[in-house]
N, C-alpha and C positions, 0 to 999 in steps of 0.2 A: 504494500499499500504505500502510496505517495501522499503524505500529508500536505505537501505544497500544492498539490492539485485538488485538495478537498476531499481525498479519499479516505474512507473509513471501512474497516472489515466488520462483516456480520456473519456469524456461522449459523446457517439455517439448514436443519436436517443434516447435520454433520458435515455440511460443505461450506467452505469459506468463500464468501462473496465480497466483492468491492461495491461499496455504495458511494455515490457522488451526486451532489445537487447541481446539475447543469441548469442552464437557463430554462430548458424545456422542462426539466423535472420540477423546478420551482413554479413555473406556470401551471403545471399539473397539480401540484400541492396547493397553490392558491385556489384553484378551481374546486378541488375536493373539499377544501375546508371553507369555502365561501369568503375568503379573505380578500379584501379590495386592494391590497398592496403587499409588497415584500416586508415593509416595516410592521404592518399589522400582523403579518404572519409570524414574524420573530417575536413581537410583543406578546403574542398568545402563548408561545412556549416559555418565554422568560418569565412571565407573570405566574406560571405554574397552572394557568387556567386551561389546561388541555386534557382530553380524555384518552383512554386507551385507544379508541378508534382514530383520533388525531395522530397518535404515535404510529399506528399502523399505516396511515396515509403517508407519514414522514418517511417511514422506512421503506415503503413501497416506491415512493418517488425516488428515494436514494438508490435503490437496487435497480430501478429502471434506468436511472441516470448513469449507473455504473455498467450498464449493458445487458442486464439480466431481464429476459422476457418472462414476466411473472404476473399472475392474476392476484387480486386482492384476496380471493378465496383460498388460494394456495399458500399465501403468506399467513393468513389467519389459521390455517389448519396445520402449518408447519411447527416445528420445534426450534426455538431460538436458544443457542447455547447460553447458559447463564440466566435464562428466564427473563421476567419482565424488568428486573433491575438492570441487567446487561443491555436489553433492548432500549431502555430509557437512556442509559449512558451513551450508547452508540448513536442515537438520535440527537442528543445534546452535542456530541462531539461533531457530528455530521453538520449541524447548523453553525457551530463555531467555526468549523474549517471553511464552510461556504462563505461566511461573512468576515473572515480575518485575512489580513495581509500576510501575516506570518504565523508559524505555530512552533511552539517549543518542542514538539514531539519529534522523535527521530524515526 
């Protein structure tokens, strides 16, 4: 994974995948969440006012932005290594990397 490209790993059903919030993935996420701007989207997650469904939408957009062709139902039925806490951490890191100029991760 290349953190400087905004990439974050997610292990789904035992397979490691690359997530990335491309412009297209962000547009998909805005649409899925009914957000009227990227700022509104980020504020939603930063405020902690997001649901499990919002997190699924974020991860789905990231996986698709990373090149994985996956449907929402498949992600929802899948097993994320580390469970909900790992999923939330990956989502937070995905947003951070998408909107940061640099990252201290190696």
